[in-house]
C-alpha positions, -999 to 999 in steps of 0.1 A, spaced: 79 196 -187 61 219 -211 25 226 -204 -5 241 -222 -30 261 -202 -66 266 -212 -80 295 -192 -107 322 -194 -87 353 -200 -98 389 -200 -70 407 -217 -63 443 -227 -42 451 -258 -7 459 -249 -7 442 -215 15 412 -209 -2 379 -201 4 362 -167 -7 326 -163 -19 312 -130 -23 275 -123 -50 275 -96 -32 278 -63 2 272 -79 29 296 -90 23 325 -113 42 321 -145 50 348 -170 41 341 -206 78 339 -216 85 311 -192 100 283 -213 77 257 -198 46 275 -212 35 264 -247 5 287 -249 -28 296 -235 -65 297 -245 -92 323 -248 -129 318 -239 -154 340 -257 -190 342 -247 -221 359 -262 -242 381 -239 -269 387 -266 -295 362 -253 -332 362 -246 -349 393 -261 -315 404 -274 -307 371 -291 -295 377 -327 -291 341 -337 -253 339 -336 -241 303 -329 -207 292 -316 -197 286 -352 -204 322 -361 -186 336 -330 -156 314 -337 -155 327 -374 -158 363 -362 -131 362 -335 -105 336 -344 -83 357 -368 -85 387 -345 -77 366 -315 -45 353 -332 -33 389 -335 -45 398 -300 -26 369 -285 6 379 -302 2 415 -291 -5 406 -255 20 377 -253 49 398 -241 73 369 -246 110 374 -253 106 344 -277 82 363 -299 94 375 -334 105 411 -335 89 418 -368 60 404 -388 83 390 -415 102 370 -388 71 352 -376 72 314 -377 39 302 -391 24 270 -377 18 241 -400 -19 245 -392 -37 274 -377 -60 248 -359 -51 222 -333 -43 187 -346 -74 166 -354 -97 195 -350 -121 208 -376 -138 240 -364 -148 250 -399 -168 218 -402 -154 212 -436 -162 180 -454 -137 161 -475 -148 154 -511 -149 116 -504 -173 122 -475 -199 139 -496 -227 114 -504 -254 104 -528 -277 78 -512 -304 61 -532 -315 25 -538 -285 18 -560 -259 32 -537 -273 23 -502 -252 -9 -502 -221 13 -497 -234 27 -464 -241 13 -430 -279 9 -433 -299 -8 -405 -335 -19 -409 -337 0 -442 -357 -19 -469 -350 -14 -505 -382 -13 -526 -392 -2 -561 -404 31 -547 -371 38 -528 -356 32 -494 -384 23 -469 -377 37 -434 -394 28 -402 -389 50 -371 -360 27 -360 -344 25 -394 -310 42 -397 -281 49 -420 -251 55 -398 -215 65 -399 -220 95 -422 -200 127 -423 -211 140 -389 -212 178 -390 -212 197 -423 -206 234 -420 -222 262 -440 -216 263 -478 -232 229 -483 -264 218 -498 -285 189 -487 -310 177 -513 -338 153 -503 -363 134 -523 -387 120 -497 -422 109 -489 -433 109 -453 -459 82 -444 -459 85 -406 -476 107 -381 -462 130 -355 -426 141 -351 -404 130 -380 -366 134 -376 -346 131 -407 -310 132 -393 -291 137 -361 -256 146 -349 -252 148 -311 -280 170 -298 -287 186 -331 -315 174 -354 -330 181 -388 -368 176 -389 -392 167 -417 -419 175 -391 -411 188 -356 -436 186 -327 -457 213 -344 -455 196 -378 -431 221 -395 -399 216 -414 -374 226 -388 -340 221 -373 -324 222 -338 -289 236 -336 -274 244 -302 -299 265 -283 -320 273 -314 -351 256 -327 -358 271 -362 -390 264 -380 -399 270 -416 -434 277 -428 -441 244 -444 -459 212 -433 -453 182 -455 -485 164 -464 -485 127 -455 -479 103 -485 -469 131 -508 -435 132 -525 -413 163 -520 -380 176 -533 -364 195 -504 -331 215 -506 -315 228 -474 -290 255 -484 -265 265 -458 -245 297 -460 -226 317 -434 -253 331 -410 -281 321 -434 -300 289 -440 -325 286 -468 -351 259 -474 -367 251 -508 -396 227 -512 -403 217 -549 -383 248 -560 -401 273 -538 -383 291 -510 -399 286 -476 -396 314 -452 -384 311 -416 -412 315 -390 -405 345 -367 -403 337 -330 -417 364 -308 -394 353 -280 -364 364 -302 -376 395 -320 -340 405 -329 -330 371 -344 -315 379 -378 -290 350 -383 -296 313 -387 -264 295 -394 -267 257 -395 -241 230 -392 -259 202 -408 -264 173 -384 -255 143 -406 -240 116 -384 -271 94 -387 -301 95 -410 -332 81 -394 -361 88 -370 -389 91 -396 -414 68 -412 -415 71 -450 -397 65 -483 -363 81 -490 -360 82 -528 -326 99 -526 -304 121 -504 -274 140 -515 -248 162 -497 -230 186 -521 -205 215 -517 -215 230 -550 -235 263 -552 -272 258 -551 -291 265 -584 -328 264 -581 -340 242 -610 -372 262 -613 -354 294 -622 -351 302 -659 -313 308 -665 -303 344 -670 -289 337 -704 -323 325 -717 -338 360 -716 -332 398 -719 -350 425 -699 -361 460 -704 -380 487 -685 -400 518 -693 -380 536 -666 -345 530 -651 -318 551 -636 -287 549 -659 -259 543 -653 -270 540 -617 -247 528 -589 -231 495 -579 -263 488 -558 -291 502 -579 -303 515 -612 -304 493 -644 -333 469 -646 -308 440 -650 -301 444 -613 -336 430 -606 -326 397 -623 -289 392 -611 -298 369 -582 -281 393 -558 -304 404 -530 -283 435 -523 -288 451 -557 -321 464 -572 -337 480 -602 -346 517 -597 -369 538 -619 -354 571 -630 -347 592 -600 -367 622 -613 -391 630 -642 -409 597 -645 -441 587 -628 -456 552 -621 -469 529 -634 -439 513 -649 -435 482 -671 -407 456 -668 -405 432 -698 -387 398 -696 -381 387 -732 -375 350 -735 -352 339 -763 -371 307 -768 -405 293 -757 -405 283 -720 -430 269 -695 -436 294 -667 -456 287 -635 -446 315 -611 -424 344 -602 -407 358 -570 -405 395 -561 -380 407 -535 -384 444 -526 -354 466 -522 -333 459 -491 -349 475 -461 -382 482 -480 -390 519 -479 -401 537 -511 -404 519 -543 -421 487 -531 -445 472 -556 -480 470 -540 -501 465 -571 -493 445 -602 -505 430 -635 -487 401 -653 -490 396 -690 -476 368 -712 -473 366 -750 -489 335 -763 -497 328 -800 -486 363 -808 -510 379 -783 -504 396 -750 -528 381 -724 -532 391 -688 -525 361 -666 -525 375 -631 -531 407 -611 -533 416 -575 -517 434 -545 -489 429 -522 -483 442 -487 -460 472 -484 -430 456 -467 -396 441 -475 -406 405 -474 -402 382 -504 -434 378 -524 -442 345 -542 -467 343 -570 -478 310 -584 -494 308 -618 -512 281 -637 -485 266 -659 -481 288 -690 -466 265 -716 -444 277 -745 -447 314 -739 -423 341 -750 
């Protein structure tokens, strides 16, 4: 009889594995009745040392290296002598397992009043305004868990008071309003809040953008920052496996809900091919990370514009020249990674309208590396 053991193993590279079955006999790894073994990995960074790594993150970090570690410590005379002779498994994962939490194309969804008939909806009333939910209304049998690299888009109006749960999978939940009233989610041991409270009876477009070790939330096109938790001062990661087994637990109107695996594009952003940029000072040719002013507009948070390293003094002017008239109602400024020197703390914004340059905003920002958001009165058809 062939057996598989799942044990907690502390192994040292180069040492042969020995398996023990409780009080039973000790078996060498090369014993023909042994099919394999299992590793257990645990994370000691908890409490004040908590960094935010979930079991999903830990699996992604360790799985490939553990494959190699297992081979090196196996010590079996059945092991391949060379890398080229290795027999690759049909799947690197166990049958019927999905540790990546990938979602098949056919399991992605678009739920709205026209398509709700295709889903298992209970106590959901279709109205002219959308899908009316009471606290006990549900749409069940959805994808379950959707790993990072997915986007959940919601068009929703909350009409109830108190805690409002949008979706659930196991013990994990996505909140339109948690017990404190914030947009939030609960995943494993983490309760992550975002600095936005939805107003009752007001319609919102919400996008939850999941990436490896990063979850971003946008409300009506504006990014909402995560609220820092003093209990976890070192928390730097917030991966989310979207809990989408069941939608329900809120009172309101769901106008639409869509799960997508396509890259998120903020509809409020003016596409890069709609404008050119220039600056009164820039370091040319610069480096891969810094220099030309175009790096301030490339949507990469790891690159940045830098004024000329020597010989130029502030103030500097950055010009965004629109190729056609646009409506503009805000801008976002992300300081260089890590902050430090070069953070803009005082600004003036001008716009060309009817051939004239007009000041439309001015002010100050704190000297830190946090993203700054400036909302303007809608400027229609400016250049």
